[in-house]
VEXTI-365166 format. One record per residue: x, y, z of N, C-alpha, C in turn. Coordinates in pm, whole numbers, plus 50000, padded with zeros to 5 digits. Layout:
// residues N
XYZXYZXYZ
...
This chain:
// residues 409
500864988049995499955000349995500945013949992
500475021749910501385033049900501105044150015
502225048350076502065057950188501925072550125
501015079650168500635092250117501475102850211
502175110750134502975121250212502075133150226
501915138050373501085147950401501705161450390
501055170350296501665183250287501975190750419
502975197850422503365204750540503765220250507
503815228350609504235242650576505585242450550
505925252450471507275253750422507875262850544
509115257750587509775264450712510145278650674
510485281150553510795295250506509585304750520
508425299050486507245307750500506895310250651
507105299050735506985300750872507795312150936
509135311850889509985322550942509505335350891
509085337050761508565349250714507385354150779
506495343950820505365348650895505625354451016
506555348551094507045354551227507605368851213
508365370351098509035384151060507825393051025
506865389050952505725398850915504915403151043
504765393051133504095397151269505005407051347
506335405551323507225415451392507185428351330
506975428651182506855439551100505555447351130
504515439851165503295447751227503625454251357
504285447551431504675453551571505475465651558
506415465151461507325476951446506605488951372
505535485451285504665495251233503645502151337
503305495551430502665500551547503615509551637
504755503651664505725511851738506015524451673
506165525451558506395537351463505375548851495
504145544751557503235554451588503315560151737
504295554951807504675559251937505895569351927
506415572152035507615580752055508875572452035
508905559352026510015551152023510955555151907
510545559851787511465563551682512395574451736
511885582951842512845592851888513995587851961
514005575452006515205569652073515875557152000
515175553351885515785542651804515265544751658
516015539851558515735541951415514635530551371
513395532851423512315522951398512175520751238
512225531551150512025528951006513135519650952
514335521451004515375511450950515175497651004
514715495351117514405481751171513175476251091
512245484251060511195479450973511685475450828
512455483150776513045480250633513755467250630
514735466050728515655453550749514625442450773
513585442850854512625431250873511855428750739
511525438950669510845436150532511755429050439
513035432550436513925425750336514135410350379
514425409050514514525395350545513245386550530
512025392550558510945385850527510705382750387
511025392650303510955390950159511785378350104
513055379550164514005368250122513505354650159
512915352550273512415338750320511135336050238
510415346350225509095343750135509515338849996
510455345349933510675342249794511285326349790
512115322649889512625310349887511375299249923
510585304050011509385295150055508475294049938
508115304049870507175302949766507725293749659
509145295449632509645288449516509665274349542
509975269649678509945255049708508565250149704
507525258349750506075253549761505595251549603
506025259449521505515257949381506275246649323
507655244749345508415234449274508115219949339
507685219149466507605206849535506265206349602
505155205449531503825208449603503505196749677
504045183649638503825171749732504485172049869
505545178949874506125181649998505825194850080
505405205250013504975217550079503595223650030
503075229650127501815237750095502175252850144
501185261850111501345273250175501875284550068
501885282549939502415293549856501415303849827
500115300149840499015310249838499105320649945
499215313650066499465322650189500675329850161
501895324350120503015331550107502855343950025
502115343249923501735353949823501105365149891
500115361349981499395369950054500315378650159
501275371150216502265376950310503215385950229
503545383250095504375390450018503725404850003
502445404649980501765417649959501875427350076
501735420550208501755427350327503205433350349
504385424450305505695428050330505895440650232
505435440150106505695453150015504885465150082
503755462950129502945474250180503685481350308
504055471650404504545477350531506065482650510
506805473950441508095476950408508255490650327
507345491350230507385502850148507005516150236
506115514350328505785525450410506865529450493
507555519450558508765523550641509825530450548
510005525250433511135530050328510655545050302
509325547550269509015560950248509035570050359
508515565550476508305575650598509715579450646
510555569050654511835570950721512995575150636
512785574250501514095577450411513645585650287
512385583950237512025589750102511215602150108
510535603950221509655615950238510385628350259
511565628650272512455639850279513705639950223
514535649750218515805648850170516875650250285
518065645050264519015644750376520425647750316
521105656350380522335660750332523365662850437
524475654850444525555656950538526295668950520
526565677750614527295690150598528335692150713
529065702350695530005707350800529975722450800
530225728450919530355742650927531275745751040
531795757951049532885761951142532445772451246
532925770051372532985782151462534315784151504
535005793451441536455796651458537175782951419
537945777351517538745765851484538005751451508
536795752551545535925740551574535155737051437
535275725451391534455720651274533275712051335
532155715151294530925709151348530315700851228
530165687051258529585679651143528055677351175
527305678851077525875677551098525055671450970
523895672350983522965667350873521705677150854
521445681150732520365690250705519235680450657
518125682250712516915675250658515835685650591
515585681550476514895692250384513655685850327
512525693750328511415689150267511505684750118
510695675450069510715673149935510035682649839
509165690149905508465700349831509325713949806
508585722549735509315734349705509825742849814
510845747949802511415758849902511785770649827
512225781649901512745783450031511655781150142
512145776350254511315771450361511815777850506
511085779050596511415781450737512525771550770
513375774950869514395765950920514705766351072
515215754851118515435755051252516785747951292
517585752251379518865745651437518445739551560
518615726551575518235719051696519465719951801
519145725351907520395726552021520105714852104
521305708852150521255697152224520995699252365
520655688352440520605688352580521935686052637
522075683852773523385682452830524035670752799
525375670152812526275657852792526665655552647
527325645052624527995641152501526885636052406
526445644752315525215641552225525625643652078
525235634552000525425635651851524135639751789
524155641251665523025644651581522015633151580
522355620451610521395609351610520395611551715
520655618951821519655621051929518485628251882
518615636251771517565644751723517175642151581
517655630651529517275627151390515825625851370
515085619751462513655618751447512825631951436
513225640451544512585653551528512875661251408
514155660551350514605667051233513715662051107
513615648551095512835644450969511475646750976
510815647951104509405651951126509245665951074
510165675051129509955688251074510105689750919
511025681450878511165682450725509905677450652
509235666750705508175661750652507035672850650
507075682450737506015691050764506535705750701
507465705750611507905718650551508875726850611
509555722750704510635730750776512025723850768
512875731250720514325726750702514955725250849
515655715350876516365714551004517785710150996
518525715751084519995712151093520255705951244
520685693551243521205686951355522665684251336
523415685851452524875683551440525455676151551
526565671251543527315664451656527805675851742
527555674451877528065685351972529705685251952
530185695851976531645696951966532335687252057
533385679151997534025668652080533255655252078
532035653352002531325641751986531145639151836
530895625551810530735622051683531875626951588
531515633051481532565636351376532995651051399
532525657751497532815672451526534165672751609
534965684251580536265684951641535995692051775
537125694651853537085702051964536885692452095
536805698852199536595690752331535275696752393
534375687252433533085692852493533205700952609
534175695952685534165703252826535365713552836
535855716452712536885728552725536125741852686
534835739752655533935751952618532915752352733
532245765352724531245767552819529875769852736
528865774852804527525777652736527745787352628
528535797052640528695806752540529305800752412
530335791852435530935784552322529895775752245
528945768152338527915761152253527015770652183
526735781252248525855791752178526375795652041
527705798252048528205803451917528435791151809
528495778951863528415768451766527005768151695
525985769851783524555770651725524315781851630
524945793251657524805805151583525545802351458
526635794551448527335792151324526465783651238
525765773951308524725766651225523655774451175
523215784651235522075793251188522665801651088
523835806651097524425815850977524565806650856
524935794150881525205783850769523815781750696
522775780050760521535777950708520935790350620
521425802050676520865814150611521635817450481
522735809250449523275812850328522795802750226
521985793550255521335784150169520195791150081
520105787349962519085791449867517775786349903
517655773749968516355768049999515795772350136
516565781450212516105785450333515665800850335
514465802950395514045817050397514865824550523
515835833050470516865838550556516215844850677
515105851350664514465858150780513515850850863
513605836450850512785826650919513515815250963
514685818251042515555807151108515525809751243
515285798151308515255800351451515985786951534
515825786751659516345776251747515335768751799
515525754051803514735746151889515635739751993
515565743852116516485739552218515875729252324
516655719052351516135708052448516935709252572
516255709752682516935709352811517975720252832
519125717152817520345726652834520115737852733
519355735652630519025747452538518405759152597
517885756252716517245766952795518235779452809
519445775552838520495785452860521355788052736
521565778852652522295780652528521615790652426
520265786052403519685793752304519425809552334
519135814352454519085827652478520395835152483
521485826252513522945831052505523165833452366
522835825252271522935825952137522325839052081
521175841252136520465853652094521175865952138
521785865252260522425877252319523775880452235
524485869952191525765873752125525615873851968
524505871851919524305871451776524115886351709
524885889251614524795901251531523445900251477
523085891551399521855889951329521045879851417
519895882251481519305874151581518455863151509
518315851651595517355841851542515955848951533
515055843551445513755849051428512695843351518
513115832551598512115826351685513015816051780
512475813451893513165802451977512025793852038
512245781252027511395769752104512295762652193
511785760952315512545753552429511685742852484
512275731852493511625720052547512305715952690
511435717052789511975714352918512575724653012
512385737352983513015747553056512535748153197
513575752353280513235751353433512945766453481
513485776453420513525790353482514585791953578
515355782653604516485783553706517805782453645
518875784753725520225782553696520415766953687
521525762253629521825747553633521925742753776
522665750453859522705746454005521505746354068
520535756354037519245757054100518375746154052
518605741253926517765730153875518185716953936
519455715853979519845703454048519145702554192
519075713954257518425713854386516965711654384
516375718054263514805714554254514705700054215
515655693454140515495679354114515425671254244
516475673854324516495667954457515085669654534
514725681354540513615684054603512325675454550
512185675754413511105667954358511295653054375
512445647854369512685632854385512325629654532
512835637654631512485632754765511025634554792
510305645054760508995647954769508105636854707
508445631354594507725622454534507805608554610
508875606354678509115594254761508565595654898
507985606354938507265607755060507995614455175
509195619555135509985625955257509395638255302
509575641355430509055654455484509975665155448
509545677855489510195690355461511575690455546
511635682955651512985684255727513995677455647
513715664455608514595656655522514995663555391
514075670655328514345678155197515345689055235
515055696555343515815708055365517275703955402
517555692255478518785687555507519525683355362
518845678055273519415674455155519805685555076
518945696555070519285708954991520475716055069
520445716255193521425723355267522885716255239
522715702455241524045695255218524475698355081
523635698254968524025699754840524535714754827
524085724454896524555738654890526025739754940
526425730455032527725729355080528675724354981
528155713254894528825706154790529055718354692
527935725854647528085736554555529245747654596
529235749954719530235760354775531595755154756
531875742054785533035736754753533455736554598
532485733454510532735733354380532965746954326
532515757254386532695772054350534015777454383
534435774054523535495779854568536635770254626
536365758154644537365749654677537485750054834
536625757354903536785759155043535935748055122
536355745255245535645737555331535345721855306
536415716855237536205702855184536245693755305
537015695155412536955685055519535645687055589
535195698655626533865698955686532785693255602
532915696155483531895689255375531915674155397
533085667855393533285653155400532845648555541
532965656955645532315652355771530815652355761
530265662455700528785662955684528385650555598
529015647755496528595635555417528715623355497
529705620455576529885609655661528765609255757
528315621255807527315620655911525795616255857
525555620155725524355619255683524125608255578
525185600655539525145592355428524375579155469
524175576955600523315564855638521825568355660
521515581255624520125585555627519535580255501
518155577355506517425571155387517385581955280
517085594055311517035603655210518395606455122
519425601655194520805606255123520845598454995
520525585755001520745577754877519765581154765
518405584054817517325587154728517635601254654
518405610254721518655622354663519575621654525
520335610354528521225607254415522365616354376
522165628154373523095637454340524335640454444
524065636254547524975638854655526175629254652
527565634454669528715625154666528595617554793
529075605754787528965594954901530275594954967
531475598354911532685595954972533715607254912
534895606254975536005614054942536345613654788
536255600954739536605598654612535565603954509
534295602254549533185606954457533175623354447
533605628154577533625642354575534705648654481
535725642454469536775646354397537515659754443
538325664554356539035677454390538505689354318
538745700454383538215713154316538405714854163
539605711054113539915713853983539105705253893
538445694253941537645685953851536315692553812
535975703953877534755710253844534975723453768
536025725353695536195736953609535115739753517
534565729153452533465731253350532185735253421
531995726853524530655729453600530745743753662
531825747253702531865762453755531515771753664
531915769853527531745778353432530295781053386
529415771253420528015771253381527045771153500
527315766953603526505762553720525595774753750
526035786353754525345798353800524745806853669
524705801153564524145807653446522705812653481
522365826153481521125831453527520075831253398
519155822553431518255821853326517315834253315
516955840853424516195853753422516975864253345
518235866453366518865876453298518985874153133
519205860953113519295857452975517835859852898
516755856252951515565857052887514985871352880
515505879152987514975892752987515525900952866
516475896152781517035902152667516305898452527
515585887952542514935880952405513755887152374
513635892652254512585900152187511915892952082
512295882652050511685873851933510505865151987
509735858551901508695849451951509365837852020
508675833552130509155821852213508035813852247
508385800152239507415789652267508135780252364
507525778252476508035769252595507115757652598
507775745452592507045733152596507495725052728
506435722652802506995716752939506045704852979
506555693453029505885684853093505605685753234
504265683253266504025687453419504565674153509
505035663453448505645653253523507215653953525
507625664753486509145666753461509785664453614
510775655953614511335652653747512545662653778
512655671953683513895680853705513535694153752
512305698853725511815712853756510265712253746
509645721953808508205723453808507685732053717
506725728753642506245736353524505605750153580
505055750753690504385764353733505505773553768
506605768153832507725777453855508375782353744
508675773253639509285776453521508395787453446
507165785653437506285794053355506335809553432
506125809353566506195821953636507465830553612
508765822453632509865828953620510175833553479
509975825553376510325828153237509375839853197
508105838653227507145848953190507535862953240
508015863053374508445876653425509705881653356
510615872553322511825876253260511535882153128
510755875953046510395879852912509585893252912
508815895253024508095908353036509065920153059
510165916253113511165927653131511725933052988
511645924252886512105926052756511055932452668
509695933152740508565938652662508055929552550
508385915352575508075905052476506715898952510
505815901352429504445897952449504185885152356
504995883052274504845870852187505475858552255
504935853752357505445842352432504285834452469
504475819452441503515809552469504045798752545
503295794452644503625782752720502565771452699
503155759152666502255748452643502655736652745
501865733352833502185723152928501285708952898
502085699252915501465685852887501315677053019
500005674353051499805668853183500595656853238
500695646653146501275634553188502695633553128
503335643753084504605642053002505785644453102
507065639553072508115641853161509045651853092
510345652853119511275662953092511425664352937
511375653452868511525653352721510045652452642
508955656652713507735655552667507405640652617
507625631452705507305617552672506335613352782
505305604952735504465598152841504765582252835
504355577652936504545562352963503135555553002
502335552052891500935547852939501015534152999
502045526352989502025512153046502735512653176
503115525553232503755526253361505075532853340
505645539053456506775547653435508035538553373
508625544253265509765538753199509485524453147
508175520953124507885508753058507565511452917
508295506652817508145510652686506865504152631
506345509352524507005521152442506385535252500
507345544652498506825559552534506075564352417
505145573452451504355580952339504625595652359
504315603752254504385617752267502865622352291
502695631752389501275635852411500685642552289
499225640752284498545646252163499025661652139
499445664252009499535677151961500945683451999
501855674852053503265680752088504005683051964
504215675751871505095677951746504285686951664
503035684651653502175693751575502185708851624
502235710251743502265723551803503525730951766
504565724451758505965730451715505855735651565
505345725951480505185730151354504345741051323
503055740651383502135751651371502565764051420
503235763951525503645776751595504715782651517
505645774751451506705781351365506115786951236
505105780151185504525788351072503605798751107
502985799551219502405810451265503115822751284
504445819751324505335830851373506505833751267
506245828651145507265831351038506835839950942
């Protein structure tokens, strides 16, 4: 009696099916804020290419050996899905805008960057994206840049001095040096034929609160607008104290514990500014470091080694007391402040009050504050729980930036 071979699924089509399910997941994640922290379109395109490869092999085997394999019809159906989803990722992440690597100079510093340009007709308004604190490259802001380009705004992102392909040393400069870097980018944009020369501004993130108005102050030809995400209205040192206050308060510590933490941190700041009273500071650290609030505060040094020496703080000394009030009191162009009410670095109400008062000194009435109830410092929300991915942008966040720039250009 002849044994009948039972048709079975092609293993390549099974692998492709798994990849297509993953592709659906990536397509959904592309609607969240995850592309701001990873290149989701690239992951989607790579997944589509792999799925396409396995599908082609699987469909070929299914057609050539029908007695052994079934599933070529289903494979063709998957093939259509791969083309649709893969094509969308390719278009959205790579073809819906133009991209050009560039470099520009601030004296002897060469800054490497990328311009994202709309596919449509220009000249267009333009923005220089100013970094947050630390060693950051243009990749940190790639997503924001191409979203601006998709909406008709040219944007320039660049590697911070001493990072990526830019020359120099990050911590050999201060905020004014960073401001002049951003100004060099603005002047570079204004020389391009596709940029509206009188419609170029800054979008600053976090540390951009101090760098953007400094750039305004030292500019011969001023930026036409400024957008800032996550401003505190405080000095950098003041923001650190406020961050300690918010962290301890959110963990249920009373005013006595918070006062002790802030007082100790002020002693740390005094040493960092002057080099004085190091021994008495170490005595205070030793006294308090077994208190529960001490570790929760996080920013406090726990030992002689962590405190370090006075000379280690030269860069921090150069920026820590930068006065936000005096900087913003000089700014006369339109300003948009975007702030998350769950920002763990500073309070939205304090930032609004202080920044509004500073800009009123400049007679600047074209100022708008937009607060997002559930958002953090970078205007991200976590609907599945704090720091449980994927994060999402609150409704209207990116749209507000685009609309406001066009309203004020």
